N, C-alpha and C positions, 0 to 999 in steps of 0.2 A: 827742166820740167820734172814734175813728180812722176812716180811710178804707181800705176793702178793695180792693186791686188784683188783678184776676184776669187773668193772662196765659194764653196758649194752651198753652205748654209750660214745663217746669221751667227750661230754660236761659234762655228769654226772661224768666221771672220773676226769676231771679237776676241777670241783666244789668240789668234795670230797678232792682232793689233796690240794686245797687252804686252807682247814680247818685242815687236819691232817698232812700235810707236806708243809707248806707255802713256804719253801725255796727249794723245790724239783727242780731238774734239768729237763728241758724239753728235752726228747730224741725223740720227734716227735710221736713215736708210744706208748710211755709210759713216766711216770714221776718218778723219783727216788729220794728219800730222805734218811734220816738217818735210819728210822725204816721201812718205807713202800716203796714198788714199786707199782705204780698205773697204770693199763692198762685197756683196754676195749674190748668189744666183737663186736661192730658194728652190733648189731642184731644177727641173727642166723648164726654163723660161721660153725655150723655142723647141719646136718639134716638127716632124714632117707634116706637110699640109694634108688636109682631108681631100678625098677625091673631088668633092664639089667645089673646091677652091682651084681646081684645074678647069672644070667645066660645070656649070650649074645643073646640067642634065643628070649628073651623078647623085643629086640629092634623092632622086627616085631610084630604087634598086631594080634595074631592068636587066634581064638576061642578055639582051642584045648588046648592051654596053660593055659586056665583059669579054676579055680581060681588060683591066685597067693597068696599063704599063707606061708610066711617065718616061719621056725621053730624058728629062732632067728633074730631079726631085726638088719641089719647092719647100720652103720653110714657112712656118706660121707661128706667131707668138701665142703663148698661153694667155687667154683673155683674163684670167684671174690674177696673173702676176705681170701684166703688161707695164704697169707703172714702174716696177723695179727694173725692167728692161730699159725703159726710158732713162732711169737714173744712171745706169751703167753707160748708156750712149752719151749722156751729157758729161759724165765724169771723164770719159775717155778723151774728150776733146781738150781736156786740161792736162793730159798726161802724155809723155813721150815714150813710155814703155809699159808693158803689161807683165803680170805674173799670174800664171795659171795655178791657183791654189785649191782647185777642186780635188775631190777624192783621188788618191793615187791609184787609178785603175782605169779599165776600159770605159766604164760608164761616166766617170768623172771627166775623162778626156772628151767624150762626146758632148757633155753638157757645156763645157767651155767653148768648144769649137763651133757648135751650132750658134751660140751667142755671137761669137766673133764673126762668123760668116754672115749672119743676118744683119748685124750692125755695120758690117764692112770695116772692121777695125784694122788699120794698116800697121800699127805699131809692132816693133819687134817684141817677142814674147819669151819669157823664161818659164821654166817648170819647177814648181816646188813639189818634191816627191818625198814624203815622210810617212812613217808608219805609226806614229802616235803624236799626241798633241801636248806633250809636256814641253815646258820652256826650253830645256836643253836640246830636245830634238828639233824644235822649230828654229832655234838659233843655228844648229848644225845644217839644217835644210837650206836656210838663206845664205849661209857661208858657201854652200856647195850648189847653188842654183845652176841648172843646165839649160841650154837652149831648148825650147819646146819643139824645135824642128827635129831633135833627136828622137822624139816620140811620134814622128809622122806615121810610122808603120802601125802603131797602136791606134792612132786616130783613124787610119784607113780601115782597120778591123772593126772599130766601133761604128763607123758609118755603114760598113757592109752588113753588120748585124742588124742595125736599125732598118735599113732599106730592105733586107731580106725578109724580116718580120712583117714589114708593111706589105710587100708584094704577096706573100703567102697568106697573111691574115686577111687583108682586104678582099682579095679575089676569092679565096676558098670560102670564107664566111658568107660573102654575098652569093656565091654560086650555090652553096648548099641551102642557104636560107630561101632563096628564090625558088629553087627547084622543089623543095619540100614544104614550102609555106609554113615553116617553123623557124624561129630564130635560133640558129646554130652557130656556135663560136668555134672557130677552127684556127689553130696556130702552129707555127713551126716547132715549138717546144712543147706546148701544153697538150697537143694531140697525141704525140708518142707517149707522154706520161700517162694520159688517160688510157692509152692502149695497154700499158703495163697493168693498170688496175682492172681493166676489162678481162685480160687474159688470166689474171689471178682469180678473178670472180668465176670465170668459166671452169678453171681447174677445180675450184672448191665445189661448185654446184654439180660437176660431173663425177665427183669422187664418190666411190662406194666403199664404205668402211667395212673392214673384215675383222672378225673377232679371232683372237688367238690366245694362247696360254703360255705363261712361263712357270717354271718350277723353281722356287727359291728355297734354299736350305740354310739352316743355322748350324754352325759347327762350333765345337769347343776343343781346346787343347790346353790341358792343365787349367790355368786361371785366365786364359785368353779366349775371347769369343769373336767370331767373324761370320759373315754370310757369303753365300755364293749363288750364282745363277747357272742352271743346267745348260750344258752346251750340246747342241744337236739341231736337227732340222726343226723348223717352226711347227709347233703343235697346234692343231686347229680343233681338236676334240677334247672336251672337258674330261671325259672318262679316261682318256689316255694320259692326260696330265696328272689327274688324281691318282691313277694307278702307279705312275712313276714316283710321285711323292710318297705314297704308302710303301713303295719298295725300299726306299732309302731311309725313311724315318726310323730313328732309334738304332741304326746300324753303325758298326765301326767303319772307319775309312782311313785313307792314307793320303799324304801329300805327294803327288807324282812329279810336280814341277813347282819351283819357287825361284823367282828372279827379282832382283832389286837393282834399279838404275837410278842414279842421281841426275837431277835436271835443275836448270836455273830458269827463272822467269824474270825478264827485264821489264822496266816500266813501260807502260803504254805510250804511244807517240804523243807528242805535244799536239794541241788542238789546232786544226784548221776549222773553218766555219761549219762545213758539213758535218764533221765529226762531232763538234760541239752541239749542233742542233740534234743530231741523232741521239746522243747520250742524254741530253736534256729532255728530249721526248720520252726516252725510256725511263728516266728517273723521276721526272716531275710531270710528265704528260704535256709539256709545253709544245704548242704548235711551232713549226720551224720559223714562222714569221715572228712569233712572240720572242723566241730566243734571239733572233736577229735584232729586233727592236731593243731588247734589253742589252745586248752586247754593244749596239750603237750608242746607247745612253752611257754605258760604262766607258766607252771610248771618247765620245764627244762631250758629254756633260760632266762626268766625274773624272775623266782622264786617267783612269786607273788600269786600263788595259790597252794594248796596242791595236792597230787597225784590224777589225774583225773579219772583213770580207776577203779572206785569204784562202788560197788553195794549198798552202804548204804546211807541212808538219815539222819543219826544220828551221834552223837559224844559220846565220853566217858568222864568221870570225869576229866581225865588228860588234856583234850582239853580246858576245861572252862577257866583256867588262860590265855592260849595262845589267846583265842578268845577276852579276855579283852584287851590284848596287841594290837590286830588287831584293836579293836574299838578305842583305843587311837591313833594309827597311822592314822586312817582315819580322825581324827580331824584336821590333817594338810594337807588334800587334798581337792579336789573339793566336797567331800562328807561331808565337815565340818558341815554344818547346820544339816544334818540328824544325824551325829555321835554325835553332841552336844545335840540333842534332844532325844537321846537314853537313856533308863533306864537299866543300867547294872544289876540291881537286877532281871530282868525278865529271864535271862539266868543263870540257876543254875542246880545242879545235880538232883534236884527234878522235873525239867521241862521235862517230858517224851516226849514232842513234839520235843525236841532238844537233850537232853542227855538220851540215851537209850542203855547202853552197850550191852544188850542182842541182839541188832540188828546191832551191829558192829562186823564184822568178820575180814577180812584182813585189811581193811582200813575204816576210817570214811568218812563222807560226804565231798564234795568239799567245801573248805573254802578259803577265802583270807589269805595270810600269813602276818606277821608283817612288811614285806618289802614293802617300799613305791614304787609304780610303777614308772618307768621312762617313756620313750617315747614308746608308744604302737601304732601299726597300727590301722586303723579304725575298722578292723574286730576283732583284739585282744581286743580293747576297748569295743566292743559290748559284747563279752563273759565275760570279766572281770566285766563289769558293771552289767550284769545279776547276777553273783555270789555275788558281793558286796551288791547289793540291797536285794537279798534273805537273806543274812547274817544279814543285818541291820534290816530287817523286824521283826526278832524275839526279838528285843529289844524294840518293841512297843506293846501297848495293842491291843486287838482284835477290829475289826470294829464292830459297834453295829447298828442294823437295827430294824425297826418296819415293820412287814409283814402284810399288809392289804388285806383282802378279802371281797369284797362287792357283794351281789346278789341283783340286781335291777329288779323289775317286772313292765312290761308295757303291758297292754292289755292281761294279763295272760301269757306273754312270759318272760322267765328269762334270764338275762344277767349277766355274771360274770366279775368282775374287780379284778385284782391282782396287788398290788403295793408293792415294796420294798423300804422303805424310810430310807435313811442313817441318823442316829442320831450322830454317832461319826466315823470319818474317820479312826481312829486308825492306824494300821500298813500300811494301804494303802497309807499313806502319802509318803512312800519311793518309790512308783512305779513311773517310768517315764511315759510319755504320751503313748508310744507304749504299754508298759506292762500293763498300767492301763486299756486300752481298752480291752485287752485280759482278765484281771482279772475281769472286769466288766461283760463280757459275761459269765465267769465261775460262777459269783456270783448270777446268775438268778435262784434262787430256787435250786432245785436238779440239780447238774451239769450234763449236757448232755454228752454222749459219743462223742468223737471227730469224730467217724465214723457215728454217728446217722443221720437218715434222718430228715429233718425239713419240716413238712407239713404245716407250717404257722399257727398252732393253739396255739402257746405259747403266752398267753396274759399277761405275766408278764411285768410290767413296773418298771424300777429302777430309782429312783430319789433322789436327795439331797435336794429337796424342800419339805416343809410340805405337807402332804396328810391328809385331814380331811374332813369327811362327817358326817352329823347328821342323824342317823337312824330314828329319829322321824319326820324329815322334808320331805316334798314331793320333788320330782325331776321332771325334764322335759326332755323328749327325743327331743333334738334339731334336730338330724339328724340320719339317718340309711341308710346303703347301703349294697348291696350284693357284696362280694369280691370273685373273682374267684381264686381258688387255684388248685394245682395238687399234687398228691403224687409223691415222688421223690425216686429214687433208692438209694441204699447204696452209699456212696461217694467213689471214687477211693482212694487207699492208697496214702498218701504222705510218705516221709521218716519218718516224725514224728509219724504218726499213725501206720506205719509198725513197727517201733521200739517198740511202745506200744504193738502191737500184738505179737511181738517176745518175749517180756518180760513175757507174760502170755501164751506162746505156742498157740497163736491164740484164746484163750478164751476171750470173752468180759467181763472184770471184772472192775467194777467202784469202788467197795469198796477198799479203800487204804490199809486197814489192810490185806485183802485177797490177794491183789496184792503183798504185801510184802511177804506173805507166799508162793506165786507162783514164787518168784524170782529165786529160785534154780531149777525150773523145766521149765525155759524158753528156747528159741532157742538161743544157743550160750551164750556168756557172754558179759557184758558191753564192755569189751576190744575188742571183735571180731565182734560184730554185724555190725558195720560200714563197716568193710572189707567184710563181707558177702554180703551186699547190693552192694558194689562196684564190687564184683566178678560177681554178676548177670548182672551188666551193661557190664562188660568186655566181657562176653561170649555171649552177644547178646540176653539174655533172657528178659531183661527189658530195657525201655528207659524212659527218663524224658521229661515232657512237663510242664514247670514252676515247681511248687512243686509236681505235680502229677506224679505218677509212672505208666507207661503203660507196660503191658506184651506184648511181640511180638508173632508173629505166631510161631516162633521157641520155645519160652518159653511154649506156650500152647501145642504144639506138644510133647515136652519133658515130661510134666506132664502126658499127655494122654498115651504116650507110657509106662511110668513107672507104671502107674496104670493098664494099659492094660496087662502088663506082669505078673500081680498078685503079685507085690511087693509094695502094697499100703503103707506098713509100712515105706518104704524109703521116702515117701512123707508125712508122718504123723507128724504134729506138736506135737501132744500129745506124740507119741512114742519118738521123739527126745528130748522132754522136760523131759521125764523119764530118758533117757540116761544122760542128763545133771545133773539131780538130783543124779543119781548113781555116776557120777564123783565127785560131791560135797561130797557125803558120803565117797568116797574113800579118798578125801583130809582130811577128819576128822577122818580117821581110822575106819569108821563104815561099810565099805564094802571092798571086795576083788578085787583088780585090775586084778588078774589072772582069776577069774571067769568072770569078765566083758569082757576081751579080748577073752576068749574062746567062749562066746556067740556072740561076734561081728564076729569072724571067721565063726561060723555056719551061721550067717546072710549073710555074703559075699558069702559063698558057695551056699546058697539058691537063692540069687539074680542071680548069674551066671547060675544056673541050669534052672531057670524059663525064663530068657532072651533067652537062647539057643532054647527054644521051641516057641518063639514068631515069628510071621510072619513078614517079612521085610516090613518096611514102604516105601511108595512111596516117591520118592525124592521131589515131588512138595509139600508135606506136610510141608516142611520147608520154602516155599517161602512166602515172603511178597507181598501183592497185589501192583501192579504198581501205583494204585491211591494214595496210601500213599506217594509214592515218589514224585508224581507230585504236591501234595499239599504242601509237604515239600519244594519243589524246589522254591516255591514262598516266602519262608522265614516266613511263618505264618501258622496258623492252629493247630489242635490238635495233629498232628503227626510230628511236627517239631523236628528234631534231633539236632538242634543247641544248645538247652539247655543241652541235654545229653552230647554233646561234651564239653561244658563249665564245667559241673558238674563232669564229669568223671575225676578222677585223680588217676588211679590205682596205688597202691603201689607195691613194689617189692614182690616177692613170699614169702619172709620172713615175711611179714606183712599180709599174707593171713589169712582169718578167719579159714580155714581148711588146716593147713600147710601140713599135711601128703599127702593130695591128690592134693595140689595146682599145682604141676608139671604136673600131669596127666591132670588136668583140664585146664592148660595152653594150652596143646595140643588139648584139646577138646573144644576149644573156637568156637564161632559161628558167630553171625551176627552183630558184631559191625561195625560202619562206619569206613572207612579207616583212616579218620582224627583222631578220638578219639582213635581208637585202636592202633595208632602208639605210644601212650604213655605207652603202656603196655610192660612188659618184653618179653613176648612170642608172636608169631604170632597168631592172632585169625583167624584160617584158614577156610574161607568160601568164598562165592561169594560176589563181590562188584558190585552193580548195576550201569549201565551207564545212568540211567534215568535223572540224573542231566544235561546231555549233551543236552537233549531236551530243557530245559530252555535256555541254552546257545545258542542253534541253533536258537531258536525263537528270542532271543535278537539280534543275528547276522543278521538274515534275515530282521529284522525291520529297520536296518541301512545299507542296501545293497548299495554298491557303483555302480555307472554307468559311462559309457563313458570313460573307461580306455582301454589301449592296453592290449594284452594278457599277456605280461611279467609283466606289472604293476599290473594287476589283480592277477597274481600268487604271486608276492612278497607281495602285500597288503594282500592277503588271508593268506599267511604263517604268517605274522606278526600279523594279526588280530586273527587268530586261536590260536596262541601262547598266546595272551592276554586273549582270552576267556578261554583257558585251565587253565590259571593262576587264573583268576577271579572266575570261577565257583567252584573252590575248596572251596571257602568261602561261596558261596550262595546256592549250591546245597543241596538237601535233605539229602544225605548220608544215605539213608534208610537201615534198617537192612535186606537186602535180603540174602537168604542163599540157593542158587541153588546148591545143592551138587550132584555131578555126582555119579551114581552107577557104580559098577565094570563092568557091562555089557556094559556101554557106551564106544564106541571106539572113538579114535581121529577123525575118518572119519565122525562120526555123527555130529561133530561141525565144520568140516573143510569146510570153505566157498567155495561154488560152483562157485562163481564169481571171484575168485582170478585171474584165467588166463584171464578171460574176462576183468577184470579191468586193468590188466597189458597191454592188447592189446590196450584198449582205451586210456591209458595214456602212450603211447610209450616213450615219453620224460618226465621222472619224474623230477619235480622241484628239484632244489638243496636243499639238507638237508632233503629230504623225506626218510622214512624208508622202506615202503612197500606199495603195493596196498591196498586200503581199502577193507576189507572182506565183507562189507555190500552188499548183492545181488543187482545188477543193479546200483551200485553207480559209480564205475569207478574212484573214487578219489584216493588221495595218503595220507598216514599217515605222520604227522610230530610231532616232539617232542615239547611240551610246558612245562611251569614251573611245572604244576601239572599232566599232562597226555599226552597221545598220541592220537591225534584226526585227523579227516579227513578234508582235505582242502575244501571239498564240503559242509561244514556245513551250508554255506549261502543258499545252494540249498535244505536244509532240512535234510542232513545226520546227524544222531544222534550218530554215532559210536564214542566211546572214551574208552580207557583203562586207568584208573587212575593209577598214579605211586604208590601211597601208597595203598597197598592192605593188610588190616588186619595186620598191624604192619610191613610189609616187603615192600621193594621197587622193583618195576618192572623196570628192566634196559632196555635200548633201544634194546639190543640184544634179550632179552626175548620178548619184544613187537613185534619185527620183526618176531620171530619164531611163536608167537601166531597168527599173522596176516597171515602168509604164510602157516603154517601147522596145525594150530588149537591147538597146545600145545607147552609148553616150554620143555627144557631139564629137566631132573630129578634134583631136588634141595633138599638139606638137611638143615633144619632150626635147629639152636641150640638155645634153649630157655635160658633165663637168669639163670636158675638153673641147666643147664647142660643137660636137656632132649633134644633129637633130634627127629625130625619128617621128613621123606622123602616122596617125591611125586612130582607131576607135576601140573603146572598151565594149565588149559584147557579153551579154548574159548567156553562158553556154549551158547552164543547168538551172532551170527555174525552181527545182526542188531543193537545192542546197544553197544557191547564191553564188556558185562558181562563175567567175568572170575571166575573160581572157582578152589580152590586147592583140588586136589584129592590125599589123602595120599596113600602110598603103604602099603596096608593091607594084 
């Protein structure tokens, strides 16, 4: 009988088939050759079942039904890819052996074994474990196939992770959502990450800046000039600083101390995924998810780099010859000059900065492969270039510096000068201009934390020109000045600095060896951290402004409610780091998965019990201030959400960082803008503000037409309003407002009192109108535009608009009409991408602006 090879994705399956069965027949959903049949999984074909698949009563979110703790977890096929699952089942009946060719990692192991368990495949199974998709590596992998049973510990760890995420996510999200009548997403990894952002936000807002002064002096000795900073207690009064500057200006001085020490700077570590994501975010502003997607394309599609989802910065002895082949390949590319100048003898098994088998677990560091790259996109070239230059740097000698420190005394006052003089550029020759500037900043003495504040007292000067003073010769103070400075708060997180914090579970660790030791106790894994950040964007907990990550009001409220309920551990980075460490121990056979899950079940029960005792939060705690929307509507400022919309590219639920709870969290989404949320699989059910209409209205009023007949004005107004509703979809703030109705709110509370009045005033409704404008005192009519339903009286200042795209779902004309006339829509049932359903009604929460909110049936 033939052997069935199951790859994780179609491209991987076809690449493997081209090597092991080059003459295989293409059957669309699989390829068949003489010995092998090759098919693929298309990600997660099977996942843990939803609660309502255990009992229909769980379709409604009731507090009395919590906690939900299955005795045995059920599996459920993904409805969108069920046909492919059937194909695998049919093919397996013709095969006597299986090969697990899914990604060589924890998630790949889970994908395969959930399929195998669901289909009850009894065949003996081998494991293909490779780090790149070049033909040579695939051949070596098949020559060295090992029994999949040797990876049972990894499989147990994968299952434990999935079940733990399900238990925490399902129970915590439902408990907080039911208690507070607001859709709140809670997860084992995402919540501690949100807590990091919350704590940083609080540090920044509580920070009180203080003004201080430094005194900088300019010295000369013969034909050499240098500067120094006064040494003493911090000066807080300008008069004192200026008096000190006047005291030394124009006066002679002497060098009381001059030391020179030589130092060497070695190449930075080879890339693991997190380090690559951090540096790509710093250099190009790429979100972590984008960098991962690009790296995956370079690995799967172009086959020019090795497996990217690695946590190691090192290689093993068997990688050294392949690295030599890569260096030879690069001599025929645009990197020829650098490759020809490389010293192959520098990369060998004794070089522990490169070859360190003890620090390589599932996969080695990210490397270029011997395959010459073809045509890459600009973004792919950026990431490939980073990887190649980091690779080449290890074939060059260290950079050599002289570190000078001079203490100059003038009128009894001491000034310090620090200079780092480059003697030999060494490996830095491989840096391009952009990376060189970053590396130069890193090279200034002891490397600063990326999060550190900079109070302007760093007096280190880096130079490639000779620095030389004579301690025996006098000097002259040519000038001196008082320079005003101020203390600065901690910097807001970027995706790069947040990834660094996730890697060390929030601890500020600069020592690289200690950071390596912390890698197994971080938040999430290199493969899931990007998805966790994307998840926080999707549910409206964070937004982006340039590179900066900002926590929203809803994000702050979520953390405060979680901590206020007495379940601080749920938001604890250290605790989640320890969980990740335990999962790592399970994967190595050093810990029990059964004991781990038993403790997680206890934890889930504790969460539910404490949340049930918590007082319900006021609905307005989830509101974003209107001022944020107004500033965003102008397309600029710190709260602009246009960047968030561009950066957000949420993946399918199968790629969620916390797969088990992803479906629950899709239902528990919150305050994303309608535009960005529309790219997600499930509806992000919250309110969408109409404040963008104000900007549209003001623009419309500025160009008000005059001197037309009534019918002409009506027609012009309809056409103009349609254009405004089309245009404002791109320019409005799309702020993350989350006005969530409580159960006590009745439709009458938002039913506009002016509906009947408006209908009376507009007895003859213009053709194509939907309903009377609900805005009190308006009297206008609603019409449909490309992006929303707005009022014809917008030129007179009416700001009412209901946007069509509301948190991933489209408001139809019939729904808009119902909302305008009765204040609520008919009951709707939303089916999420993974099969989860959420029922409820859209309600008009603010008749003056058109803000609506989805109220689930709880």
